[in-house]
ZADO-290067 format. One record per atom (N, C-alpha, C, CB): x, y, z; residue in three letters. Coordinates in steps of 0.001 Angstrom, whole numbers, plus 500000, padded with zeros to 6 digits. Each point is the difference from the previous one (the first is absolute). Last residue first. Glycine has a CB too. Example, Ala and Ser with C-alpha at 12.3 -4.5 7.8 and 13.67 -1.06 7.14 Angstrom:
residues 2
512850497750507080SER;500820501190500060SER;499230501090500730SER;501184499372497855SER;499106494908502075ALA;499110501190500000ALA;500900501200500000ALA;498108498827501246ALA;
end
This chain:
residues 316
510700507670503147ASN;500115501498500131ASN;500075500383501542ASN;498635500359497739ASN;503395494961500509ALA;498751500649499583ALA;500170501410500156ALA;498627498123500613ALA;504582498395500533GLN;500064500415498540GLN;498647500608499601GLN;501699498134499435GLN;501663500470505280ALA;498701500355499417ALA;500153500484498597ALA;499153500570502229ALA;503523496578501361GLU;500378500621498717GLU;498738500320499185GLU;502216498738500001GLU;497721501292505512PRO;500122499065498810PRO;500424500793498772PRO;498197498453500930PRO;503096503084504124VAL;499018500312498886VAL;500257498951498866VAL;499934502610500561VAL;501284498735504868ASP;500078498848499108ASP;498991500187498878ASP;500749498482501891ASP;501831505450501256TRP;498781499271499642TRP;500231498911499037TRP;498768501995500409TRP;504451501467501369GLY;499855498727500652GLY;498787499190499751GLY;501293501007501585GLY;500386503322496587GLN;499507500130501328GLN;499863498675500737GLN;498848502009499227GLN;502348498133496250GLU;501094500680500732GLU;499642500237501413GLU;500715501075497945GLU;496075497085499165ARG;501030499125500326ARG;501137500534500772ARG;499328498928498096ARG;497218503943500239LEU;499520499136501065LEU;501079498973500434LEU;497645500301499106LEU;503275502344497161ALA;500077500775501170ALA;499497499247501180ALA;499773501996498654ALA;499920495902497114ALA;501360500172500470ALA;500157500808501297ALA;500620499838497645ALA;495171499868500299ALA;500350498705500640ALA;501495500028500495ALA;498279498766498466ALA;500127504969499102PHE;499297499922501348PHE;500368498688500734PHE;498036501388499081PHE;503554499260496505ALA;500698500934500943ALA;499356499962501423ALA;500593501522498009ALA;497394495936498472ASP;501267499449500355ASP;500782500889501021ASP;500026498908497722ASP;495848502515500603ARG;499790498781500819ARG;501394499542500475ARG;497852499290498688ARG;502074504105498100SER;499670500577501369SER;499862498826500995SER;498754502057498973SER;501892496809496551GLN;501236500635500551GLN;499707500516501403GLN;500799500669497672GLN;495519497634499935ALA;500928498879500470ALA;501245500555500550ALA;499120498465498306ALA;497856504579499774ILE;499497499463501305ILE;500919498917500537ILE;497642500506499308ILE;503323501077496399ARG;500272501058501035ARG;499508499631501411ARG;499821501691498170ARG;499150495501498150ALA;501390499984500297ALA;500433501004501048ALA;500306499217497737ALA;495309500779500619ALA;500198498937500841ALA;501502499799500424ALA;497961499019498917ALA;500883504219497948ARG;499483500424501345ARG;500208498889500968ARG;498276501497498990ARG;502791497693496572ASP;500956500883500568ASP;499514500433501367ASP;500730500757497726ASP;496390496496499836LEU;501251499269500448LEU;501005500900500593LEU;499650498368498255LEU;496597503672499767VAL;499533499203501167VAL;501217499223500605VAL;497612499753498954VAL;503055502503497048GLU;499899501033501101GLU;499526499172501252GLU;499387502093498363GLU;500838495451497685ASP;501306500404500375ASP;499980500917501200ASP;500690499735497660ASP;495172498888500310TRP;500649498957500751TRP;501393500479500534TRP;498756498262498576TRP;496963503720499300HIS;501162500760500587HIS;500835499080500821HIS;498696502121500060HIS;497372496268497881ASN;500620500682498920ASN;501236500908500487ASN;497682499943498800ASN;499622497809504383LEU;500723499003499248LEU;500725500662498762LEU;498285498209500781LEU;498814504338501732SER;501150499740500807SER;500888499113499275SER;498759500315502036SER;497139500379496038GLU;500850501207499823GLU;501258499857500836GLU;497971501451499567GLU;498763495165500911LEU;500582500019498655LEU;500972501166499757LEU;497923498893499226LEU;499653500882504762ALA;500998498956499991ALA;500678499961498619ALA;498683498666501734ALA;497765504293498829ALA;501083500436500835ALA;501121498952499916ALA;498400501263501548ALA;497468497698496341ALA;500724501045499252ALA;501234500492500755ALA;497836500693498955ALA;499341496050503108GLN;500703499466498845GLN;500829501049499293GLN;498196498348499745GLN;499072503089503849SER;501201499194500500SER;500747499386498766SER;498773499406502266SER;497243502796496677LEU;500948500963500585LEU;501221499315500483LEU;498152501453500652LEU;498240495903498008ASP;500657500637498873ASP;501065500997500439ASP;497914499694498698ASP;500970496396504758THR;499314501140499341THR;500776500487498809THR;499020500671502171THR;500670494333500057VAL;501000501004499848VAL;499413501197499158VAL;501859498182500169VAL;495558497910500835GLY;500599500386501234GLY;500893501190499907GLY;499841497712500629GLY;497009499364496447PHE;500002501478499958PHE;500635500536501279PHE;497910500030498552PHE;501221494959502107PRO;499746500718498788PRO;499947501515500211PRO;498778498006499188PRO;504150498550503828ILE;498790500709499998ILE;499727500694498694ILE;500271500254502389ILE;502491495001498035VAL;500121501347500344VAL;498666500779499923VAL;502341499828499214VAL;498284495465499575ALA;499872500263501433ALA;500187501426500431ALA;500764497764500287ALA;499614500158495166LYS;498771499501500591LYS;499729500396501441LYS;500273498168498478LYS;503825502835499206LEU;498920500800499449LEU;498595499536500430LEU;501500500449498079LEU;502412496980503113LEU;499917501339500762LEU;498833500810499510LEU;502493500055500315LEU;498657495993497224GLY;499396499732501255GLY;499744501226500938GLY;501093497814499738GLY;501127502611496153GLU;498622499618499753GLU;499300499718501336GLU;500635499045497731GLU;503999501690502360ILE;499258501267499862ILE;498476499699499761ILE;502127501166499034ILE;500816495173501177VAL;499810500629501336VAL;499244501260499876VAL;502084499019500810VAL;498957498645495135PRO;499012499345500851PRO;499773500589501416PRO;500622498018498727PRO;502723504145498154PRO;498620500120499795PRO;499028499153500797PRO;500759500616497905PRO;503951500735504192HIS;499618499261498728HIS;498499500055499840HIS;501986498419500182HIS;500036505622502549ALA;500015498564500073ALA;499759499434498685ALA;499255500055502273ALA;500771504815500909VAL;500587499456498783VAL;500166498524500141VAL;501169502130499543VAL;495702502160502849ALA;500777498723500034ALA;500469499669498632ALA;498695499157501928ALA;499858505629501095TYR;499943499121498846TYR;500723498771500268TYR;499817501872498521TYR;497586502984503854GLY;501040498974500007GLY;499888499154498750GLY;500013499963502512GLY;497874504837500022VAL;500321499269498686VAL;501144499081500254VAL;499232501924498547VAL;498167501911504309ARG;499753498599500042ARG;500192499298498661ARG;498453500474501829ARG;501817504225500144LEU;499208499760498817LEU;499876498488499846LEU;500763502178498885LEU;501828499992504619GLY;498665500327500194GLY;499102499615498762GLY;500818501842501546GLY;503955497562498483ALA;499298499074500904ALA;498571500325500112ALA;502033499680501245ALA;501908501920495824LEU;498556500077499692LEU;499220498982500884LEU;500524500729497573LEU;504505500341501524GLY;499341500911500884GLY;498468500147499866GLY;502132501130499952GLY;501669496119497915HIS;499252500949499219HIS;499264500992500799HIS;499816498328498351HIS;502751498148503781ALA;500884500912499223ALA;499242501001499167ALA;501659498204499922ALA;495363499105502733LYS;501177500306500752LYS;500932500975499126LYS;499816497663501271LYS;495825500385497234SER;499774500632501322SER;501321500637500507SER;498140498292500541SER;500639498873495437PHE;500285501394499711PHE;499987500850501364PHE;498931499706497583PHE;502295494764501614THR;498996500994500300THR;500492501445499544THR;499190498520502004THR;501482495470497503ARG;500543501298500099ARG;498834501019500187ARG;502022499295498564ARG;499168494972501138LEU;499092501009500436LEU;500803501318500188LEU;498471498239501127LEU;501851496627496154LEU;500727501252500541LEU;498975501031500332LEU;502074499586498612LEU;498062494710500841VAL;499300501189499703VAL;500640501162500678VAL;497945498719499704VAL;503206495761498720LEU;500285501212500645LEU;499178501147499665LEU;502096499174500110LEU;498175496265498016ASN;499283499965501231ASN;500294501179500926ASN;500004497565499759ASN;502164501547495952PRO;498597500223499773PRO;499163500017501259PRO;500327498960497836PRO;504898502391501058TYR;499324499099500894TYR;498474500250499846TYR;502016499959501646TYR;501431502460495936ASP;500568498684500034ASP;499171498991500894ASP;502267501119499611ASP;496559503589499714ARG;500200499422498716ARG;500414498573499946ARG;500525502175499379ARG;499273500390504610VAL;498679499513499605VAL;500053499485498567VAL;498878501632501573VAL;505025500275500372LEU;499683498740500636LEU;498634499482499399LEU;501290500700502196LEU;500329503663496705SER;500832498931499295SER;499543498602500502SER;502062501603499787SER;495810502026502240LEU;499642499967498614LEU;500770498956499271LEU;499439502365500103LEU;501548498592504446GLY;498776499228499728GLY;499589499850498581GLY;499322500740502110GLY;505511499942500225ASP;499154500758499169ASP;498772499145499617ASP;501996501344499154ASP;502089498757505054ALA;498970499281499043ALA;499209500978499170ALA;499740498142501654ALA;505308503084500140ARG;498654499868500523ARG;499096499313498908ARG;500334502116501511ARG;504496499175498403GLY;499552498656500004GLY;498624499751500487GLY;502247499497500264GLY;500023504983501343PRO;500472499187498859PRO;499472498563500211PRO;502137501459499673PRO;495237502790502427ALA;501060499031500366ALA;500386499144498712ALA;499098499891502502ALA;497422503770498127THR;501277500277499240THR;501047498974500223THR;499531502366500158THR;494690499061500288ALA;501016499055500289ALA;501330500268499133ALA;498097498314500608ALA;497435503918499285PHE;500961500592500924PHE;501198499098500228PHE;498135501208501091PHE;498105497651496145GLU;500646501097499408GLU;501046500569500882GLU;497995500440498759GLU;499050495936502650TRP;501156499625499199TRP;500768501157499399TRP;498802497957499523TRP;497221501179503710TYR;501089500990500177TYR;501174499821499035TYR;499347500104502379TYR;496735497022497695ALA;499382501309500210ALA;501059501103500025ALA;498133498906501287ALA;501630495992497572GLU;501064501027499793GLU;499396501377500143GLU;501283498478498448GLU;497623495894502474ASP;499480501391500340ASP;501160500980499836ASP;498243499101501683ASP;500509495814496376LEU;501136500885500392LEU;499502501377500136LEU;501658498584498844LEU;496023496147501244ALA;499842501467499745ALA;501218500791500516ALA;497474499749500175ALA;501198494877498091VAL;500872500893500881VAL;499754501386499599VAL;501795498294500285VAL;495548496617499228LEU;500116501335499559LEU;500928500792500966LEU;497680499843498929LEU;502049494780499752VAL;499833500910501106VAL;500301501401499479VAL;500621498215501727VAL;499869497814495544HIS;498551500261500186HIS;499726500994501164HIS;499530497663499110HIS;504867500652499646SER;499467500817498979SER;498545500387500199SER;501614498942498541SER;501925499966505518PRO;499238499219498922PRO;499289500971499090PRO;499638498017501545PRO;504893503353501039VAL;498574500120500123VAL;499251499184498932VAL;500359502267500985VAL;504477498453499381LYS;499570499024500956LYS;498454499963500076LYS;502161500344501296LYS;500145502747495973ASP;500348498716499456ASP;499539498864500943ASP;501973501067498812ASP;497800503464502545LEU;498877499643499069LEU;500227498714499359LEU;499577502322499570LEU;503857499280503303PHE;498752499729500717PHE;498967499546499084PHE;500547501644501652PHE;503433499830496441ALA;500241498722500728ALA;498704499596500749ALA;502520500551500281ALA;497429503614497788ARG;499929499036498978ARG;500242498692500593ARG;500698501587498315ARG;499769502026504516VAL;498587499825499612VAL;499920498898498956VAL;499464502440500491VAL;504844498760500883GLU;499309499296501043GLU;498526499846499712GLU;501666500848501579GLU;501069501680495415ASP;500371498601500001ASP;499262499153501114ASP;502255500751499068ASP;496966504032500508ASP;499538499230498871ASP;500370498539500044ASP;500149502045498732ASP;499130500739505810ARG;500995499956498888ARG;499438499100498900ARG;501987500360501599ARG;495290502778502121LEU;500381498618499677LEU;500908500166498761LEU;497789498855500958LEU;501676505036502820VAL;499512499439498782VAL;500433498589499879VAL;500016502197498950VAL;499030501149505647PRO;500910499330499130PRO;499327499417498690PRO;501339499481502097PRO;496084502946501616GLY;500705500689498898GLY;500983499222499217GLY;499701501901501295GLY;496637497721502542THR;501458500019500455THR;500903500602498877THR;499609497892501487THR;495262501280498967PRO;500571501339500274PRO;501579500007500118PRO;497801500536501202PRO;500491497514495035ASN;499275500894500841ASN;499667499336501323ASN;499087501133497986ASN;504743497856497970ASN;499045499533501005ASN;499426501209500762ASN;501258497784500227ASN;500415502552494549PRO;500508500000501403PRO;498909499614500962PRO;501653501772499429PRO;497159495629498434SER;501395500575499749SER;499871501314499261SER;501047497682499885SER;496172497647502230CYS;499915501472500039CYS;501407500616499915CYS;497869499859501390CYS;498802495240497682LEU;501336500571500220LEU;499842501540500020LEU;501192497988498842LEU;495378497389501583ILE;500140501389499794ILE;501442500390500502ILE;497405500404500246ILE;499357495051498076ILE;501215500460500756ILE;500148501515499672ILE;501218497630499903ILE;494721498095499601LEU;500452501416499844LEU;501233500235500889LEU;497603500789499499LEU;500218494974500375SER;499392500500498795SER;500536501432499682SER;497916498568500469SER;502980496478502641THR;500422501357499677THR;499471500503498690THR;501995499575501294THR;497700495910500652ARG;498842500935500177ARG;500341501403499751ARG;499098498504501617ARG;504044497874498386ASP;499112499700498853ASP;498709500876500189ASP;500932497519499735ASP;503430504538502466THR;499386498695500072THR;499088499786498782THR;500121500062502535THR;504142503459499662ILE;499052499692498900ILE;499493498516500196ILE;501228501679498344ILE;502114500725504299ALA;498682499981500541ALA;498912499636498923ALA;500801501721501699ALA;504045498637497546ALA;499735498866500833ALA;498581499965500497ALA;502349500023500640ALA;499210503727496927ALA;499925498815499112ALA;499592498826500792ALA;501741500889498507ALA;498992502986503895MET;498814500073499260MET;499769498870499056MET;500210502335500242MET;503739498050502194ALA;498970499582500917ALA;498629500098499256ALA;501398500791502059ALA;502425500682495617ASP;500112498495500257ASP;498886499605500845ASP;502462499975499847ASP;497869504602499297LEU;499529499243498878LEU;500090498503500240LEU;500679501870498543LEU;499081502534504494ASP;500673498736500138ASP;499411499072498907ASP;500410500332502559ASP;499838505265497527HIS;499287498770499806HIS;500851498774500262HIS;498609501177498367HIS;502786503362504139ARG;499920499495498647ARG;499121498763499933ARG;502263500929499536ARG;499613501911504284GLY;498720500498499373GLY;499768499498498640GLY;500209501986501297GLY;503445496796501767GLU;500283501170499226GLU;498744500613499375GLU;502246499049499566GLU;497704496893502955ALA;500374501107500877ALA;500300501285499343ALA;500831498353501423ALA;495848498402496090THR;501251499773500556THR;500305501165500949THR;500744498668497964THR;494129500089501208LEU;501136500480499292LEU;501292499731500668LEU;498578501663499108LEU;496888495170501154PRO;500736501167500625PRO;501198500432499143PRO;499313499194502306PRO;495944498560496046VAL;501382499660500204VAL;500843501173500588VAL;499743498374498099VAL;494902499891501687GLU;500810501289500143GLU;501433499598500339GLU;497965501392500826GLU;497479496115497151HIS;501344499687500526HIS;500811501242499894HIS;499875497577499341HIS;494557500997500621ARG;501016500995499791ARG;501332499503500586ARG;498246501841500044ARG;496731496105497822THR;500895499908501057THR;501238500869499776THR;499124497729500425THR;495979503598497624SER;501163499193499714SER;500943499879501184SER;499785500688497650SER;495888501726501615GLY;500015498844500805GLY;501332499137499758GLY;497390500046499942GLY;501116504312498254VAL;499450498854499221VAL;500164498733500715VAL;500487501146497939VAL;501092502846504017LEU;498607500256499671LEU;499401498937499197LEU;500455502321500097LEU;504187497784501027GLY;499120499563501134GLY;498523500222499650GLY;501832500566501672GLY;501565501045495490THR;499986498500499974THR;499080499433501064THR;502349499999499146THR;498077504703500582THR;499430499488498671THR;500007498476499982THR;500839502068498765THR;501088500156505022GLN;498543500409499861GLN;499438499257498775GLN;500390502371501044GLN;504297497320499956PRO;499146499159500874PRO;498508500244499836PRO;501858499989501602PRO;501019502777495777TYR;500224498564499684TYR;499138499073500934TYR;502407500576499226TYR;498073504347501107MET;498819499452499287MET;500212498480499688MET;499534502335498963MET;503798500534503241GLU;498920499462500890GLU;498795499496499237GLU;500742501576501741GLU;504596498345496836PHE;498833500825499790PHE;498765499411500776PHE;500938500696497690PHE;503307497517504412SER;499937500477498648SER;498745500906499880SER;501218497890499102SER;502080498908504776PRO;498968500929499618PRO;500147500570498547PRO;499848500556502444PRO;500548495386496944TRP;499423500784501084TRP;501047500462500950TRP;497917498752499786TRP;500720498769494857PRO;501006500409501093PRO;499281500842501069PRO;501960500019498309PRO;495380496164498884TYR;500463501293499795TYR;501016500285501123TYR;497816500720498841TYR;498512495282498854ILE;501226500274500701ILE;500478501402499676ILE;500583497569499971ILE;494624499012500090ALA;500714501115499494ALA;501287500270500799ALA;497825500929499205ALA;498237494832499683GLU;500936500618500861GLU;500766501142499306GLU;500174497829501211GLU;494608499187498453THR;501417500321499497THR;500822500638501021THR;499160500284497768THR;496043498469502292THR;500729498705499814THR;501445500293499696THR;497927498841499149THR;498604504559501318VAL;500378499349501382VAL;500762498726499851VAL;497957500946501007VAL;502760502491495079ASP;498810499797500837ASP;500350499251501256ASP;498566499996497980ASP;503866502586497058SER;500019499481501441SER;498579499887500511SER;502260501079500461SER;499255500824495130THR;500939498881500355THR;499615499264501241THR;501784501257498945THR;495972502697499159ILE;500170499100498834ILE;500886498795500321ILE;499720501979498500ILE;499405501448504758GLN;498701499461499629GLN;500125499070498785GLN;498890502072500918GLN;504907500237500777THR;499599498993500898THR;498677499416499612THR;501277501110501749THR;500378502384495562LEU;500880498838499997LEU;499534498937500904LEU;501833501440499466LEU;495991502758500666ALA;499629499156498887ALA;500831498759499844ALA;499237502006498931ALA;501836501180504452VAL;498620499403500266VAL;499668498993498820VAL;499162502213501274VAL;504698500244498176LEU;500199499035501045LEU;498721499306500303LEU;501831501336500927LEU;498008502285496135LEU;500683498871499345LEU;500140498819501019LEU;501294501637498435LEU;497219502558503008GLU;498951499202499353GLU;500535498861499401GLU;498732501869499609GLU;504376501078502177SER;499255499271501087SER;498911499194499382SER;500481501785501683SER;502212501143495823ALA;500488498684500022ALA;499326499229501103ALA;502152500761499048ALA;495236503344498532GLY;501180499741500875GLY;500416498567499959GLY;499292501820501483GLY;496849498709496158THR;499932501127500942THR;501135499718500975THR;497417500412499767THR;503236497703495233THR;499086499859501125THR;500060501212500874THR;500254497548499932THR;501334499796495007VAL;500040501185500783VAL;498856500002501000VAL;501096501215498113VAL;501823495036498619VAL;498759500413500579VAL;500274501175500946VAL;499042497648499788VAL;503754499170495967LEU;499779501162500997LEU;498567500104500478LEU;501818501271498871LEU;500119495914497516GLN;500805499651501246GLN;499905501069501107GLN;501604498743498520GLN;496356501389496986ASP;499449498854500710ASP;500791499553501161ASP;499060499337497942ASP;502409504119499159LEU;498896500521500778LEU;499298498859500778LEU;499701501873498296LEU;505564497710500688GLY;498753500056499326GLY;498804500529500873GLY;500898498113498618GLY;504467503327501999VAL;499115498856500204VAL;498665500163499201VAL;501041499671502320VAL;502872503554498696GLY;500300498947499014GLY;499199498696500211GLY;502285500988499834GLY;497781503443502659LEU;500534498831500628LEU;500388498900498916LEU;498564500551502104LEU;499430503693496568ARG;501089500300500985ARG;500669498773500468ARG;498803501975500734ARG;497284497628496544ASP;501142500620499238ASP;501203500250500880ASP;498367501087498480ASP;497722497295503619ALA;500573498987499059ALA;501192500557499219ALA;497723498958499779ALA;499902504070503027LEU;500826499052500733LEU;500629499008499147LEU;498606500310501860LEU;498326502601496142GLY;501249500798500354GLY;500935499017500854GLY;498669502398500035GLY;497178495868498735GLN;500875500064498836GLN;501260500784500337GLN;498012499855498466GLN;498719499787504919ARG;500594498734499732ARG;500980500055498707ARG;497866498903501098ARG;499625504928499859LEU;501034499772501067LEU;500663498685499805LEU;498723501366501612LEU;497629499657495558ALA;501098500993499741ALA;501209499710501044ALA;498201501860499130ALA;497790495516501377LEU;500668499646498840LEU;501291500928499717LEU;497704499131499151LEU;498770499537504572ALA;501157500828500147ALA;500991499854498784ALA;499704499791502534ALA;495797498128498380ALA;501234499220499432ALA;501288500895500285ALA;498551498809498009ALA;497096502931503128ASP;500254498861500823ASP;501278499186499562ASP;497494499929500414ASP;501075505299499205ASP;500376498929499117ASP;500402498789500832ASP;500737501646498232ASP;495914501745504163PRO;501334500030499377PRO;500181498870498965PRO;500907501020502122PRO;494206501235499141TYR;500979498962500476TYR;501306500276499260TYR;498174498200500463TYR;498357505894500314LEU;500326498886499098LEU;501010499057500667LEU;499558501478497984LEU;498859502564504177ALA;498854499122499782ALA;500259498808499098ALA;498640501973500336ALA;504404501731500962PRO;500119498738500799PRO;498664499150499797PRO;501580501201501809PRO;501234502582495196ASN;498627499481500318ASN;499995498748500776ASN;499230501013497985ASN;505044501834501870THR;498927500512499123THR;498619499509500491THR;501623500035498026THR;503805500012502699ALA;498910500148501023ALA;498749500641499396ALA;501743500227501811ALA;502503499053495923HIS;499059498816499961HIS;499016500022501092HIS;501734498673498985HIS;501623504816500370ALA;499324499848498703ALA;499022498874500017ALA;501974500901498880ALA;500672499840505001VAL;499056501153499814VAL;499228499775498686VAL;501560501641501276VAL;501959495415499564MET;498916499730500965MET;498899501085499832MET;501663498898501665MET;502326501571495876ALA;499150498911499424ALA;498828499713500985ALA;502044498943498756ALA;501180504097502719ASP;499233500567498897ASP;499064498967499366ASP;501879501595499578ASP;501128496985503715LEU;498918500884500541LEU;499169500568499037LEU;501342500496501722LEU;502431497217496771VAL;498964499055500558VAL;498888500815500655VAL;501750498175500412VAL;501944504151498073ALA;499284499521498785ALA;498806498998500452ALA;502269500237498528ALA;500853501461504734PRO;499009501019499607PRO;499199499488498754PRO;501528501904500924PRO;500346494482502557LEU;500587500916499000LEU;498937501009499486LEU;501657498172499311LEU;497574499793505555PRO;500070499494498685PRO;500616501030499075PRO;498029498560500455PRO;503470501889504524PRO;498731499935499318PRO;500128499405498564PRO;499265501992501379PRO;503863496766502969LEU;500016500899498802LEU;498591499916499377LEU;502564499652499543LEU;498622497580504138PHE;499869501378500415PHE;500035501028498922PHE;500987499274502005PHE;497343495442498252ASN;501028500851499337ASN;499769501468500484ASN;500133498421497884ASN;498569497254505282GLU;499525500779498861GLU;501163500809499424GLU;497662500127500994GLU;501760496435502770ASN;500994499925498928ASN;499572500785498757ASN;500681497761500871ASN;497202501564503676SER;499418499462498826SER;500912499986498708SER;497870500779501033SER;503336500829503471SER;499583498666500148SER;499392499452498700SER;499642500454502428SER;502154504069498706LEU;500898499092499410LEU;499410498571499886LEU;501851501425500900LEU;496759504142499662LYS;499536498643500135LYS;500893499066499234LYS;497682500806500298LYS;503387504206502039PHE;499922499209498843PHE;499511498564500342PHE;501836501418498975PHE;498315504139503089SER;499957498580500172SER;499869499263498657SER;498992500375502256SER;502968504582499915GLU;499250499361498890GLU;500088498490500172GLU;500480501944498411GLU;499632502011505563LEU;500733499027499207LEU;499166499421498849LEU;501317499461502042LEU;497154503767501366GLY;501262500559499572GLY;500817499078499174GLY;499958501335501974GLY;496368496411500944GLU;499950501458499718GLU;501496500400499676GLU;497877500468501622GLU;500165494682497427VAL;500790500679501027VAL;500093501496499698VAL;501319497886500398VAL;495663497322497997LYS;500325501398499801LYS;500645500619501266LYS;498088500155498345LYS;501756494748499476ARG;499581500803501213ARG;500489501387499794ARG;500085498024501574ARG;498774498443494254PRO;501029500563500908PRO;499439500809501131PRO;501506500047498104PRO;495670495853499745PRO;500457501351499593PRO;501045500534501031PRO;497712500466498861PRO;501809494154500244LYS;499406501191500772LYS;500423501247499459LYS;499948498754501997LYS;499539496603495046GLY;500978500822500854GLY;499276501176500643GLY;501948499383498478GLY;495078496306500328PRO;500811500921499273PRO;500894500784500998PRO;498214500167498159PRO;499613494857502121ILE;500020501250500803ILE;501012500928499309ILE;499389498799502247ILE;497438496502496736TYR;501079500794499588TYR;499937501356500702TYR;500059498789497802TYR;498014496902504677PRO;499637500880498879PRO;501256500731499628PRO;497572500273500736PRO;503054494897501525PRO;499569501383500358PRO;499610500731498729PRO;501531500059502030PRO;498012494460498711PHE;500929501012499566PHE;499437501368500396PHE;500815498539498071PHE;496821497332502719THR;501388499452499968THR;500985501075499583THR;499118497714499440THR;495868502541500867ASP;500618500032501334ASP;501486499640499984ASP;497783499412500939ASP;499414500373495195LEU;500214501420500348LEU;500691500088501393LEU;497922500706498612LEU;500394495217499494ALA;501377500280499582ALA;500372501398500411ALA;499802498424498069ALA;495824499722502494SER;500878499760501140SER;501445500375499612SER;498466498127500852SER;497039504116496927ARG;500901498925499813ARG;500952499889501178ARG;499794500283497541ARG;495396501867503242LEU;501134500269499183LEU;500954498827500037LEU;499727502439500403LEU;494921498915501005ARG;501060498956500009ARG;501033500302498951ARG;498374498288500807ARG;498332505123502261PRO;500211499414498642PRO;501151498959499961PRO;499156502177499023PRO;498716498400505740ALA;500633500905499106ALA;499983499376498509ALA;501497500918502009ALA;494715497992501846ALA;501255499631499520ALA;500567500975498923ALA;499335497660500552ALA;497466504092503367ALA;499867499137498854ALA;501429499660499469ALA;497684501029499422ALA;501207502014504259SER;500269498567500349SER;499940499081498779SER;499038500423502274SER;500021504254497516SER;501362499880500473SER;500367498555500319SER;499832502310500898SER;495742498876497747ALA;500903500216498882ALA;501445499690500463ALA;498431501784498996ALA;498157498104504229SER;499914498843499120SER;500869500143498844SER;497761499625500703SER;501875503957502387ASP;500686498786500600ASP;499972498774499037ASP;499323500824502336ASP;498331503055496302THR;501413500262499970THR;500839498792500624THR;499437502540500144THR;495776497444499997ALA;500507499874498615ALA;501518500166499950ALA;497813500883499131ALA;500147499994505005ALA;499967498520499686ALA;500487499709498553ALA;498036499723501626ALA;501536504869499916PRO;501124499232500600PRO;500003498564499569PRO;499938501492501944PRO;497965502612495203ASP;499551498781500787ASP;501133499300500539ASP;498062499725498629ASP;502100504195498501SER;499752500340501312SER;499527498790500950SER;499473502282499013SER;501395497555496188ASP;501267500275500684ASP;499844500278501483ASP;500835500885497874ASP;496166495949498830ASN;499927501270500648ASN;501223500316500841ASN;497572499737499990ASN;501838497188495385MET;500321499958501388MET;499869501351500601MET;501492498112499613MET;
end
């Protein structure tokens, strides 16, 4: 086409646009948190993405430098060393683990292996903004169950929303963005109501920060419920959000399905090495998370003293 030819330009502009799936019109794109507004003389902080304000541990930074070698080579697609470290730490088998580019990729893969235009997905709302995006992308009918006035999951309403078309249910504890955790007893009672063929995903991106007594422990739950998959990440407590490392724990049939849907070679060797080194300093990571939780509680208490209505937040 001659760019200087007005007729050719008019013809191109009037041509039909590429045909995209109509499902894209049913949900908004994921919108990341805005950067902080700079104010002269003041230090600004970005709170909207819930990043860890502490840098990675020094040993983790050293591991990153040591593994920043030859980017011409593909990483270990199986992430064997990291998966072995996770298996040893969590007390599960290698066949119960998959490592991905953040927990976000797990959400995409989960919807791909469970859902399509004939199915329904259930999740709390408001919650993590990727839930409507990933379920909507495959064309699944979405049931957004409103939170309670306290910002908690309404598990009774979620159970009532289950139909014979339900293929995926997502729980989030602590819930993003409101913060309350699910209790172990209420999650078990809920899971007992879910048909065994319906996959339930428990998103525990912020679990290291949770301190509430009686809170649900996804690792314990996944041992008892074959239709439960646990999602965790190195982005928050480990402070590795920029390296994109998440993992799922589930029974082998679920992991086998996820392995067919995740991106090959998605997690770089540098990211794997950093995550493994952080895992090897587990106690230090948890100690830092505990310090952040103490600051969170003090901040929430100060807001309540000023008259603000603050949920029982258990994240960072």
